All heavy atoms as TSV, in Angstrom:
chain	resi	resn	atom	element	x	y	z
A	1	MET	N	N	-82.013	187.360	11.420
A	1	MET	CA	C	-82.638	187.647	12.719
A	1	MET	C	C	-83.805	186.765	12.809
A	1	MET	O	O	-84.604	186.568	12.010
A	1	MET	CB	C	-83.090	189.176	12.574
A	1	MET	CG	C	-83.736	189.551	13.869
A	1	MET	SD	S	-84.340	191.354	13.859
A	1	MET	CE	C	-82.980	192.225	13.050
A	2	MET	N	N	-84.048	186.153	13.979
A	2	MET	CA	C	-85.198	185.318	14.401
A	2	MET	C	C	-86.082	186.161	15.482
A	2	MET	O	O	-85.549	186.994	16.197
A	2	MET	CB	C	-84.624	184.051	15.103
A	2	MET	CG	C	-84.192	183.008	14.262
A	2	MET	SD	S	-85.379	182.383	13.193
A	2	MET	CE	C	-86.376	181.148	14.126
A	3	TRP	N	N	-87.292	185.874	15.377
A	3	TRP	CA	C	-88.329	186.437	16.148
A	3	TRP	C	C	-89.089	185.427	16.923
A	3	TRP	O	O	-89.471	184.266	16.359
A	3	TRP	CB	C	-89.340	187.304	15.490
A	3	TRP	CG	C	-88.676	188.494	14.721
A	3	TRP	CD1	C	-88.227	188.443	13.440
A	3	TRP	CD2	C	-88.415	189.718	15.234
A	3	TRP	NE1	N	-87.677	189.676	13.131
A	3	TRP	CE2	C	-87.760	190.484	14.269
A	3	TRP	CE3	C	-88.698	190.285	16.521
A	3	TRP	CZ2	C	-87.356	191.734	14.463
A	3	TRP	CZ3	C	-88.314	191.570	16.725
A	3	TRP	CH2	C	-87.617	192.335	15.663
A	4	ARG	N	N	-89.236	185.511	18.238
A	4	ARG	CA	C	-89.997	184.617	19.113
A	4	ARG	C	C	-91.381	185.343	19.377
A	4	ARG	O	O	-91.331	186.489	19.852
A	4	ARG	CB	C	-89.283	184.397	20.421
A	4	ARG	CG	C	-90.089	183.536	21.431
A	4	ARG	CD	C	-89.294	183.395	22.697
A	4	ARG	NE	N	-90.190	182.790	23.701
A	4	ARG	CZ	C	-90.046	181.629	24.227
A	4	ARG	NH1	N	-89.225	180.854	23.680
A	4	ARG	NH2	N	-90.849	181.219	25.205
A	5	ILE	N	N	-92.383	184.612	19.173
A	5	ILE	CA	C	-93.701	185.186	19.375
A	5	ILE	C	C	-94.517	184.360	20.299
A	5	ILE	O	O	-94.669	183.096	20.069
A	5	ILE	CB	C	-94.407	185.296	18.041
A	5	ILE	CG1	C	-93.641	186.196	17.110
A	5	ILE	CG2	C	-95.880	186.003	18.201
A	5	ILE	CD1	C	-94.131	186.119	15.625
A	6	GLU	N	N	-95.066	184.982	21.421
A	6	GLU	CA	C	-95.743	184.142	22.395
A	6	GLU	C	C	-97.236	184.521	22.352
A	6	GLU	O	O	-97.523	185.806	22.365
A	6	GLU	CB	C	-95.278	184.507	23.746
A	6	GLU	CG	C	-93.915	183.945	24.012
A	6	GLU	CD	C	-93.348	184.222	25.384
A	6	GLU	OE1	O	-94.076	184.363	26.374
A	6	GLU	OE2	O	-92.102	184.016	25.597
A	7	ALA	N	N	-98.123	183.590	22.151
A	7	ALA	CA	C	-99.509	183.753	21.970
A	7	ALA	C	C	-100.034	184.087	23.417
A	7	ALA	O	O	-99.679	183.712	24.456
A	7	ALA	CB	C	-100.246	182.607	21.371
A	8	PRO	N	N	-101.216	184.849	23.396
A	8	PRO	CA	C	-101.917	185.091	24.695
A	8	PRO	C	C	-102.381	183.687	25.474
A	8	PRO	O	O	-102.435	183.734	26.545
A	8	PRO	CB	C	-103.138	186.011	24.329
A	8	PRO	CG	C	-102.776	186.665	23.010
A	8	PRO	CD	C	-101.867	185.525	22.321
A	9	ASN	N	N	-102.625	182.736	24.559
A	9	ASN	CA	C	-103.105	181.516	25.078
A	9	ASN	C	C	-101.864	180.535	24.998
A	9	ASN	O	O	-101.372	180.074	23.924
A	9	ASN	CB	C	-104.204	180.951	24.146
A	9	ASN	CG	C	-104.566	179.507	24.619
A	9	ASN	OD1	O	-103.999	178.787	25.456
A	9	ASN	ND2	N	-105.589	178.989	23.937
A	10	ASN	N	N	-101.278	180.154	26.113
A	10	ASN	CA	C	-100.009	179.352	26.058
A	10	ASN	C	C	-100.316	177.951	25.649
A	10	ASN	O	O	-99.310	177.083	25.702
A	10	ASN	CB	C	-99.260	179.462	27.461
A	10	ASN	CG	C	-99.996	178.964	28.613
A	10	ASN	OD1	O	-101.184	178.404	28.440
A	10	ASN	ND2	N	-99.468	178.981	29.807
A	11	GLU	N	N	-101.511	177.522	25.375
A	11	GLU	CA	C	-101.763	176.245	24.902
A	11	GLU	C	C	-102.006	176.150	23.387
A	11	GLU	O	O	-102.463	175.187	22.971
A	11	GLU	CB	C	-102.855	175.638	25.686
A	11	GLU	CG	C	-102.549	175.361	27.153
A	11	GLU	CD	C	-103.770	174.850	28.017
A	11	GLU	OE1	O	-104.680	174.437	27.428
A	11	GLU	OE2	O	-103.583	174.748	29.201
A	12	TYR	N	N	-101.966	177.313	22.710
A	12	TYR	CA	C	-102.350	177.394	21.499
A	12	TYR	C	C	-101.367	176.646	20.469
A	12	TYR	O	O	-100.136	176.896	20.534
A	12	TYR	CB	C	-102.451	178.831	20.921
A	12	TYR	CG	C	-102.651	179.057	19.420
A	12	TYR	CD1	C	-103.702	178.561	18.824
A	12	TYR	CD2	C	-101.699	179.653	18.643
A	12	TYR	CE1	C	-104.101	178.731	17.503
A	12	TYR	CE2	C	-101.953	179.883	17.247
A	12	TYR	CZ	C	-103.038	179.345	16.753
A	12	TYR	OH	O	-103.311	179.505	15.363
A	13	ASN	N	N	-101.892	175.749	19.585
A	13	ASN	CA	C	-101.208	175.051	18.687
A	13	ASN	C	C	-101.869	175.255	17.204
A	13	ASN	O	O	-103.030	175.087	17.117
A	13	ASN	CB	C	-101.202	173.537	18.813
A	13	ASN	CG	C	-100.447	173.290	20.135
A	13	ASN	OD1	O	-99.486	173.699	20.397
A	13	ASN	ND2	N	-101.122	172.374	20.829
A	14	GLY	N	N	-101.206	175.907	16.337
A	14	GLY	CA	C	-101.784	176.263	15.015
A	14	GLY	C	C	-100.915	177.291	14.312
A	14	GLY	O	O	-99.827	177.575	14.624
A	15	VAL	N	N	-101.566	177.809	13.261
A	15	VAL	CA	C	-100.759	178.838	12.449
A	15	VAL	C	C	-101.562	180.071	12.389
A	15	VAL	O	O	-102.801	180.070	12.218
A	15	VAL	CB	C	-100.679	178.304	10.994
A	15	VAL	CG1	C	-99.916	179.423	10.009
A	15	VAL	CG2	C	-99.928	176.969	10.810
A	16	THR	N	N	-100.896	181.209	12.743
A	16	THR	CA	C	-101.508	182.530	12.744
A	16	THR	C	C	-100.582	183.451	11.886
A	16	THR	O	O	-99.245	183.420	12.213
A	16	THR	CB	C	-101.702	183.077	14.231
A	16	THR	OG1	O	-102.463	182.137	14.831
A	16	THR	CG2	C	-102.314	184.503	14.118
A	17	ALA	N	N	-101.064	184.128	10.993
A	17	ALA	CA	C	-100.334	185.199	10.119
A	17	ALA	C	C	-98.977	184.573	9.689
A	17	ALA	O	O	-97.945	185.229	9.631
A	17	ALA	CB	C	-100.053	186.479	10.953
A	18	GLY	N	N	-99.120	183.329	9.281
A	18	GLY	CA	C	-97.901	182.589	8.657
A	18	GLY	C	C	-96.940	182.047	9.604
A	18	GLY	O	O	-95.930	181.541	9.246
A	19	VAL	N	N	-97.216	182.174	10.870
A	19	VAL	CA	C	-96.261	181.608	11.922
A	19	VAL	C	C	-96.932	180.382	12.645
A	19	VAL	O	O	-98.064	180.472	13.056
A	19	VAL	CB	C	-95.910	182.600	12.924
A	19	VAL	CG1	C	-94.920	182.152	14.045
A	19	VAL	CG2	C	-95.286	183.932	12.294
A	20	THR	N	N	-96.121	179.226	12.717
A	20	THR	CA	C	-96.648	178.063	13.295
A	20	THR	C	C	-96.292	178.185	14.846
A	20	THR	O	O	-95.317	178.443	15.243
A	20	THR	CB	C	-95.882	176.876	12.722
A	20	THR	OG1	O	-96.219	176.790	11.387
A	20	THR	CG2	C	-96.490	175.523	13.400
A	21	PHE	N	N	-97.316	177.895	15.641
A	21	PHE	CA	C	-97.228	178.022	17.034
A	21	PHE	C	C	-97.425	176.569	17.712
A	21	PHE	O	O	-98.231	175.774	17.185
A	21	PHE	CB	C	-98.450	178.823	17.697
A	21	PHE	CG	C	-98.100	180.286	17.563
A	21	PHE	CD1	C	-98.457	180.875	16.246
A	21	PHE	CD2	C	-97.460	181.094	18.432
A	21	PHE	CE1	C	-98.221	182.204	15.959
A	21	PHE	CE2	C	-97.318	182.463	18.165
A	21	PHE	CZ	C	-97.681	183.058	17.082
A	22	VAL	N	N	-96.570	176.269	18.694
A	22	VAL	CA	C	-96.656	175.022	19.412
A	22	VAL	C	C	-96.481	175.297	20.799
A	22	VAL	O	O	-95.584	176.074	21.323
A	22	VAL	CB	C	-95.419	173.997	19.055
A	22	VAL	CG1	C	-95.462	172.724	19.892
A	22	VAL	CG2	C	-95.561	173.718	17.574
A	23	GLY	N	N	-97.452	175.050	21.628
A	23	GLY	CA	C	-97.555	175.384	23.039
A	23	GLY	C	C	-97.484	176.869	23.279
A	23	GLY	O	O	-96.964	177.329	24.279
A	24	GLY	N	N	-98.176	177.622	22.485
A	24	GLY	CA	C	-98.361	179.095	22.580
A	24	GLY	C	C	-97.089	179.860	22.097
A	24	GLY	O	O	-97.006	181.043	22.235
A	25	VAL	N	N	-96.041	179.186	21.463
A	25	VAL	CA	C	-94.798	179.831	21.109
A	25	VAL	C	C	-94.616	179.574	19.663
A	25	VAL	O	O	-94.687	178.446	19.174
A	25	VAL	CB	C	-93.620	179.419	21.878
A	25	VAL	CG1	C	-92.373	180.071	21.477
A	25	VAL	CG2	C	-93.845	179.594	23.376
A	26	GLY	N	N	-94.281	180.655	18.884
A	26	GLY	CA	C	-93.928	180.471	17.519
A	26	GLY	C	C	-92.610	181.301	17.180
A	26	GLY	O	O	-92.154	182.171	17.966
A	27	GLU	N	N	-91.924	180.890	16.112
A	27	GLU	CA	C	-90.604	181.520	15.783
A	27	GLU	C	C	-90.660	181.695	14.237
A	27	GLU	O	O	-91.306	180.994	13.429
A	27	GLU	CB	C	-89.528	180.732	16.246
A	27	GLU	CG	C	-89.328	180.771	17.750
A	27	GLU	CD	C	-88.109	179.958	18.134
A	27	GLU	OE1	O	-87.529	179.311	17.370
A	27	GLU	OE2	O	-87.660	180.091	19.439
A	28	THR	N	N	-90.127	182.860	13.930
A	28	THR	CA	C	-89.998	183.171	12.469
A	28	THR	C	C	-88.727	183.933	12.137
A	28	THR	O	O	-88.317	184.678	13.016
A	28	THR	CB	C	-91.219	183.900	11.959
A	28	THR	OG1	O	-91.150	184.140	10.460
A	28	THR	CG2	C	-91.428	185.271	12.678
A	29	ASP	N	N	-88.254	183.803	10.973
A	29	ASP	CA	C	-87.086	184.629	10.497
A	29	ASP	C	C	-87.609	185.843	9.799
A	29	ASP	O	O	-86.875	186.701	9.390
A	29	ASP	CB	C	-85.993	183.831	9.807
A	29	ASP	CG	C	-86.632	183.104	8.577
A	29	ASP	OD1	O	-87.758	183.225	8.305
A	29	ASP	OD2	O	-85.819	182.540	7.791
A	30	ALA	N	N	-88.824	185.884	9.421
A	30	ALA	CA	C	-89.444	187.040	8.712
A	30	ALA	C	C	-89.955	188.006	9.687
A	30	ALA	O	O	-90.200	187.773	10.808
A	30	ALA	CB	C	-90.652	186.543	7.872
A	31	ASP	N	N	-89.877	189.364	9.360
A	31	ASP	CA	C	-90.450	190.379	10.199
A	31	ASP	C	C	-91.889	189.997	10.627
A	31	ASP	O	O	-92.602	189.789	9.808
A	31	ASP	CB	C	-90.338	191.751	9.552
A	31	ASP	CG	C	-88.996	192.241	9.431
A	31	ASP	OD1	O	-88.095	191.918	10.291
A	31	ASP	OD2	O	-88.692	193.051	8.466
A	32	PRO	N	N	-92.149	189.991	11.836
A	32	PRO	CA	C	-93.446	189.689	12.349
A	32	PRO	C	C	-94.507	190.801	11.944
A	32	PRO	O	O	-94.232	191.918	12.014
A	32	PRO	CB	C	-93.371	189.586	13.788
A	32	PRO	CG	C	-92.094	190.374	14.128
A	32	PRO	CD	C	-91.168	190.439	12.981
A	33	SER	N	N	-95.659	190.320	11.732
A	33	SER	CA	C	-96.804	191.101	11.351
A	33	SER	C	C	-97.264	191.984	12.527
A	33	SER	O	O	-97.159	191.583	13.653
A	33	SER	CB	C	-97.934	190.186	10.864
A	33	SER	OG	O	-99.201	190.963	10.734
A	34	ASP	N	N	-97.749	193.149	12.154
A	34	ASP	CA	C	-98.315	194.017	13.225
A	34	ASP	C	C	-99.490	193.396	13.894
A	34	ASP	O	O	-99.875	193.797	15.023
A	34	ASP	CB	C	-98.693	195.340	12.660
A	34	ASP	CG	C	-97.581	196.227	12.223
A	34	ASP	OD1	O	-96.330	196.034	12.743
A	34	ASP	OD2	O	-97.727	197.155	11.409
A	35	TYR	N	N	-100.017	192.380	13.272
A	35	TYR	CA	C	-101.229	191.637	13.775
A	35	TYR	C	C	-100.923	191.194	15.261
A	35	TYR	O	O	-101.721	191.210	16.151
A	35	TYR	CB	C	-101.571	190.498	12.859
A	35	TYR	CG	C	-102.579	189.464	13.533
A	35	TYR	CD1	C	-103.828	189.774	13.269
A	35	TYR	CD2	C	-102.141	188.478	14.324
A	35	TYR	CE1	C	-104.889	188.803	13.828
A	35	TYR	CE2	C	-103.106	187.701	14.867
A	35	TYR	CZ	C	-104.371	187.885	14.735
A	35	TYR	OH	O	-105.416	187.027	15.163
A	36	PHE	N	N	-99.694	190.584	15.400
A	36	PHE	CA	C	-99.341	190.010	16.778
A	36	PHE	C	C	-99.543	191.055	17.851
A	36	PHE	O	O	-100.161	190.780	18.815
A	36	PHE	CB	C	-98.110	189.427	16.699
A	36	PHE	CG	C	-97.952	188.213	15.759
A	36	PHE	CD1	C	-97.157	188.230	14.537
A	36	PHE	CD2	C	-98.672	187.088	15.986
A	36	PHE	CE1	C	-97.069	187.263	13.746
A	36	PHE	CE2	C	-98.601	185.947	15.059
A	36	PHE	CZ	C	-97.799	186.147	13.968
A	37	GLN	N	N	-98.883	192.131	17.720
A	37	GLN	CA	C	-98.948	193.192	18.829
A	37	GLN	C	C	-100.340	193.780	18.980
A	37	GLN	O	O	-100.797	193.985	20.089
A	37	GLN	CB	C	-97.892	194.340	18.594
A	37	GLN	CG	C	-96.420	193.823	18.582
A	37	GLN	CD	C	-95.484	194.812	18.579
A	37	GLN	OE1	O	-95.769	195.935	17.995
A	37	GLN	NE2	N	-94.118	194.536	19.102
A	38	ARG	N	N	-101.064	193.875	17.956
A	38	ARG	CA	C	-102.376	194.422	17.976
A	38	ARG	C	C	-103.337	193.500	18.721
A	38	ARG	O	O	-104.416	193.897	19.328
A	38	ARG	CB	C	-103.024	194.700	16.580
A	38	ARG	CG	C	-102.419	195.929	15.964
A	38	ARG	CD	C	-103.323	196.289	14.819
A	38	ARG	NE	N	-103.760	195.242	13.846
A	38	ARG	CZ	C	-103.195	194.740	12.801
A	38	ARG	NH1	N	-102.131	195.329	12.310
A	38	ARG	NH2	N	-103.770	193.851	12.043
A	39	HIS	N	N	-103.017	192.110	18.739
A	39	HIS	CA	C	-103.811	191.108	19.414
A	39	HIS	C	C	-103.205	190.536	20.679
A	39	HIS	O	O	-103.578	189.424	21.018
A	39	HIS	CB	C	-104.192	190.024	18.340
A	39	HIS	CG	C	-105.066	190.510	17.307
A	39	HIS	ND1	N	-104.642	191.083	16.181
A	39	HIS	CD2	C	-106.464	190.619	17.229
A	39	HIS	CE1	C	-105.670	191.501	15.383
A	39	HIS	NE2	N	-106.788	191.220	16.010
A	40	GLY	N	N	-102.319	191.186	21.266
A	40	GLY	CA	C	-101.847	190.800	22.661
A	40	GLY	C	C	-100.697	189.691	22.610
A	40	GLY	O	O	-100.452	189.132	23.630
A	41	TYR	N	N	-100.209	189.460	21.445
A	41	TYR	CA	C	-98.962	188.545	21.459
A	41	TYR	C	C	-97.814	189.313	21.863
A	41	TYR	O	O	-97.688	190.429	21.753
A	41	TYR	CB	C	-98.754	188.138	20.115
A	41	TYR	CG	C	-99.763	187.152	19.509
A	41	TYR	CD1	C	-101.019	187.546	19.156
A	41	TYR	CD2	C	-99.512	185.759	19.210
A	41	TYR	CE1	C	-102.030	186.741	18.626
A	41	TYR	CE2	C	-100.467	184.858	18.811
A	41	TYR	CZ	C	-101.660	185.378	18.400
A	41	TYR	OH	O	-102.621	184.547	17.874
A	42	THR	N	N	-96.807	188.614	22.454
A	42	THR	CA	C	-95.448	189.190	22.878
A	42	THR	C	C	-94.476	188.832	21.815
A	42	THR	O	O	-94.332	187.606	21.362
A	42	THR	CB	C	-95.017	188.556	24.164
A	42	THR	OG1	O	-96.036	188.810	25.153
A	42	THR	CG2	C	-93.730	189.218	24.653
A	43	VAL	N	N	-93.827	189.875	21.195
A	43	VAL	CA	C	-92.859	189.658	20.062
A	43	VAL	C	C	-91.476	190.067	20.690
A	43	VAL	O	O	-91.360	191.117	21.137
A	43	VAL	CB	C	-93.280	190.441	18.985
A	43	VAL	CG1	C	-92.177	190.373	17.813
A	43	VAL	CG2	C	-94.582	190.203	18.436
A	44	ALA	N	N	-90.436	189.243	20.463
A	44	ALA	CA	C	-89.087	189.510	21.003
A	44	ALA	C	C	-88.121	188.935	19.996
A	44	ALA	O	O	-88.315	187.878	19.394
A	44	ALA	CB	C	-88.933	188.846	22.316
A	45	GLU	N	N	-86.989	189.654	19.792
A	45	GLU	CA	C	-86.018	189.131	18.936
A	45	GLU	C	C	-85.305	188.082	19.609
A	45	GLU	O	O	-84.853	188.182	20.949
A	45	GLU	CB	C	-85.043	190.326	18.652
A	45	GLU	CG	C	-83.874	189.949	17.699
A	45	GLU	CD	C	-82.972	191.155	17.434
A	45	GLU	OE1	O	-83.400	192.336	17.603
A	45	GLU	OE2	O	-82.010	190.943	16.698
A	46	VAL	N	N	-84.845	187.064	18.999
A	46	VAL	CA	C	-84.171	185.901	19.474
A	46	VAL	C	C	-82.744	185.973	19.058
A	46	VAL	O	O	-82.435	186.136	17.864
A	46	VAL	CB	C	-84.744	184.455	19.183
A	46	VAL	CG1	C	-83.925	183.449	19.711
A	46	VAL	CG2	C	-86.113	184.517	19.676
A	47	GLN	N	N	-81.707	185.872	19.987
A	47	GLN	CA	C	-80.363	185.847	19.640
A	47	GLN	C	C	-80.034	184.562	19.032
A	47	GLN	O	O	-80.495	183.511	19.468
A	47	GLN	CB	C	-79.433	186.181	20.832
A	47	GLN	CG	C	-79.731	187.547	21.516
A	47	GLN	CD	C	-79.471	188.667	20.635
A	47	GLN	OE1	O	-78.607	188.712	19.845
A	47	GLN	NE2	N	-80.417	189.659	20.576
A	48	ALA	N	N	-78.989	184.477	18.188
A	48	ALA	CA	C	-78.555	183.222	17.447
A	48	ALA	C	C	-78.145	182.123	18.516
A	48	ALA	O	O	-78.299	181.000	18.115
A	48	ALA	CB	C	-77.488	183.594	16.533
A	49	ASP	N	N	-77.597	182.515	19.660
A	49	ASP	CA	C	-77.034	181.543	20.584
A	49	ASP	C	C	-78.138	180.940	21.627
A	49	ASP	O	O	-77.874	180.034	22.313
A	49	ASP	CB	C	-75.895	182.057	21.347
A	49	ASP	CG	C	-76.188	183.359	22.083
A	49	ASP	OD1	O	-77.194	183.928	21.833
A	49	ASP	OD2	O	-75.377	183.602	22.988
A	50	GLU	N	N	-79.477	181.617	21.496
A	50	GLU	CA	C	-80.464	181.078	22.330
A	50	GLU	C	C	-81.139	179.758	21.757
A	50	GLU	O	O	-81.292	179.680	20.598
A	50	GLU	CB	C	-81.534	182.148	22.527
A	50	GLU	CG	C	-81.093	183.376	23.281
A	50	GLU	CD	C	-82.096	184.368	23.436
A	50	GLU	OE1	O	-83.291	183.934	23.648
A	50	GLU	OE2	O	-81.834	185.626	23.409
A	51	PRO	N	N	-81.497	178.743	22.542
A	51	PRO	CA	C	-82.145	177.557	21.982
A	51	PRO	C	C	-83.565	177.854	21.536
A	51	PRO	O	O	-84.196	178.802	22.030
A	51	PRO	CB	C	-82.150	176.657	23.286
A	51	PRO	CG	C	-82.071	177.508	24.502
A	51	PRO	CD	C	-81.371	178.768	24.054
A	52	SER	N	N	-83.929	177.133	20.598
A	52	SER	CA	C	-85.326	177.279	20.018
A	52	SER	C	C	-86.388	176.497	20.881
A	52	SER	O	O	-86.203	175.237	20.883
A	52	SER	CB	C	-85.293	176.770	18.574
A	52	SER	OG	O	-86.622	176.718	18.156
A	53	THR	N	N	-87.258	177.286	21.518
A	53	THR	CA	C	-88.223	176.485	22.327
A	53	THR	C	C	-89.246	175.758	21.454
A	53	THR	O	O	-89.840	174.822	21.830
A	53	THR	CB	C	-88.863	177.423	23.227
A	53	THR	OG1	O	-89.479	178.502	22.528
A	53	THR	CG2	C	-87.947	177.957	24.291
A	54	VAL	N	N	-89.506	176.306	20.281
A	54	VAL	CA	C	-90.569	175.687	19.375
A	54	VAL	C	C	-89.978	174.397	18.861
A	54	VAL	O	O	-90.589	173.396	18.964
A	54	VAL	CB	C	-90.747	176.636	18.093
A	54	VAL	CG1	C	-91.620	175.940	17.168
A	54	VAL	CG2	C	-91.479	177.859	18.625
A	55	ALA	N	N	-88.674	174.275	18.534
A	55	ALA	CA	C	-88.173	173.034	18.042
A	55	ALA	C	C	-88.053	172.053	19.226
A	55	ALA	O	O	-88.418	170.931	18.957
A	55	ALA	CB	C	-86.624	173.238	17.581
A	56	ASP	N	N	-87.769	172.473	20.435
A	56	ASP	CA	C	-87.817	171.622	21.564
A	56	ASP	C	C	-89.248	171.158	21.875
A	56	ASP	O	O	-89.355	169.957	22.200
A	56	ASP	CB	C	-87.271	172.360	22.827
A	56	ASP	CG	C	-85.777	172.755	22.747
A	56	ASP	OD1	O	-85.064	172.093	21.820
A	56	ASP	OD2	O	-85.328	173.616	23.453
A	57	ALA	N	N	-90.224	171.967	21.707
A	57	ALA	CA	C	-91.572	171.477	22.004
A	57	ALA	C	C	-92.090	170.507	21.013
A	57	ALA	O	O	-92.887	169.688	21.272
A	57	ALA	CB	C	-92.431	172.693	22.060
A	58	ALA	N	N	-91.548	170.573	19.736
A	58	ALA	CA	C	-92.047	169.752	18.641
A	58	ALA	C	C	-91.325	168.291	18.773
A	58	ALA	O	O	-91.837	167.321	18.154
A	58	ALA	CB	C	-91.635	170.306	17.336
A	59	LYS	N	N	-90.207	168.115	19.504
A	59	LYS	CA	C	-89.475	166.988	19.581
A	59	LYS	C	C	-90.400	165.960	20.496
A	59	LYS	O	O	-90.946	166.241	21.499
A	59	LYS	CB	C	-88.184	167.074	20.430
A	59	LYS	CG	C	-87.194	167.809	19.663
A	59	LYS	CD	C	-85.906	167.912	20.364
A	59	LYS	CE	C	-84.782	168.775	19.734
A	59	LYS	NZ	N	-83.702	169.037	20.596
A	60	PRO	N	N	-90.561	164.695	19.948
A	60	PRO	CA	C	-91.252	163.741	20.768
A	60	PRO	C	C	-90.617	163.403	22.105
A	60	PRO	O	O	-89.350	163.270	22.090
A	60	PRO	CB	C	-91.393	162.513	19.818
A	60	PRO	CG	C	-90.262	162.626	18.874
A	60	PRO	CD	C	-90.003	164.163	18.792
A	61	LYS	N	N	-91.353	163.274	23.124
A	61	LYS	CA	C	-90.868	162.978	24.381
A	61	LYS	C	C	-90.859	161.441	24.620
A	61	LYS	O	O	-91.665	160.711	24.102
A	61	LYS	CB	C	-91.621	163.609	25.563
A	61	LYS	CG	C	-91.659	165.231	25.512
A	61	LYS	CD	C	-92.261	165.684	26.748
A	61	LYS	CE	C	-92.225	167.148	26.808
A	61	LYS	NZ	N	-91.976	167.966	25.784
A	62	LYS	N	N	-89.715	160.880	25.202
A	62	LYS	CA	C	-89.658	159.569	25.456
A	62	LYS	C	C	-90.714	159.047	26.518
A	62	LYS	O	O	-90.842	159.802	27.589
A	62	LYS	CB	C	-88.218	159.131	25.922
A	62	LYS	CG	C	-87.249	159.385	24.936
A	62	LYS	CD	C	-85.930	158.923	25.442
A	62	LYS	CE	C	-84.789	159.050	24.380
A	62	LYS	NZ	N	-83.433	158.719	24.858
A	63	LYS	N	N	-91.274	158.088	26.205
A	63	LYS	CA	C	-92.219	157.519	27.138
A	63	LYS	C	C	-91.554	156.514	28.173
A	63	LYS	O	O	-90.683	155.737	27.723
A	63	LYS	CB	C	-93.357	156.740	26.488
A	63	LYS	CG	C	-94.248	157.673	25.690
A	63	LYS	CD	C	-95.394	156.815	25.134
A	63	LYS	CE	C	-96.246	157.784	24.299
A	63	LYS	NZ	N	-97.396	157.097	23.628
A	64	THR	N	N	-91.794	156.650	29.422
A	64	THR	CA	C	-91.165	155.750	30.331
A	64	THR	C	C	-92.270	154.913	31.015
A	64	THR	O	O	-93.388	155.281	31.166
A	64	THR	CB	C	-90.406	156.505	31.477
A	64	THR	OG1	O	-91.300	157.429	32.131
A	64	THR	CG2	C	-89.257	157.331	30.817
A	65	SER	N	N	-91.861	153.739	31.388
A	65	SER	CA	C	-92.770	152.856	32.099
A	65	SER	C	C	-91.958	152.140	33.197
A	65	SER	O	O	-90.869	151.765	33.033
A	65	SER	CB	C	-93.518	151.887	31.162
A	65	SER	OG	O	-92.556	151.055	30.524
A	66	ALA	N	N	-92.801	151.834	34.286
A	66	ALA	CA	C	-92.095	151.237	35.396
A	66	ALA	C	C	-92.093	149.655	35.011
A	66	ALA	O	O	-93.201	149.036	34.488
A	66	ALA	CB	C	-92.939	151.383	36.592
A	67	LYS	N	N	-91.002	149.064	35.382
A	67	LYS	CA	C	-90.992	147.556	35.068
A	67	LYS	C	C	-91.520	146.838	36.289
A	67	LYS	O	O	-91.450	147.357	37.504
A	67	LYS	CB	C	-89.460	147.087	34.927
A	67	LYS	CG	C	-88.877	147.654	33.593
A	67	LYS	CD	C	-87.586	147.131	33.407
A	67	LYS	CE	C	-86.958	147.797	32.082
A	67	LYS	NZ	N	-85.521	147.363	31.905
A	68	ASP	N	N	-92.028	145.720	36.202
A	68	ASP	CA	C	-92.507	144.900	37.279
A	68	ASP	C	C	-91.400	144.636	38.224
A	68	ASP	O	O	-90.269	144.277	37.882
A	68	ASP	CB	C	-93.138	143.609	36.862
A	68	ASP	CG	C	-94.326	143.759	36.111
A	68	ASP	OD1	O	-95.030	144.844	36.174
A	68	ASP	OD2	O	-94.658	142.859	35.319
A	69	GLY	N	N	-91.763	144.786	39.579
A	69	GLY	CA	C	-90.769	144.540	40.610
A	69	GLY	C	C	-89.800	145.606	41.003
A	69	GLY	O	O	-88.870	145.486	41.732
A	70	GLU	N	N	-90.006	146.826	40.364
A	70	GLU	CA	C	-89.176	148.018	40.742
A	70	GLU	C	C	-89.877	148.863	41.704
A	70	GLU	O	O	-91.077	148.997	41.660
A	70	GLU	CB	C	-88.816	148.791	39.438
A	70	GLU	CG	C	-87.774	147.986	38.679
A	70	GLU	CD	C	-87.349	148.931	37.458
A	70	GLU	OE1	O	-87.734	150.003	37.255
A	70	GLU	OE2	O	-86.467	148.367	36.737
């Protein structure tokens, strides 16, 4: 079972209660600590077929640049 945890601050990047957050979202396969609900985080169970937003946020984005004359 996976858990998706959303921080009150959607720009938070860091580790809280053993869960790594990127862009305010963390995921864990361990039962989430009561800390999260006590401090205003949103905790939801993630189904196995749902895409991982944390993994997507951690992927480097391609940089694009305009070529001269375009």
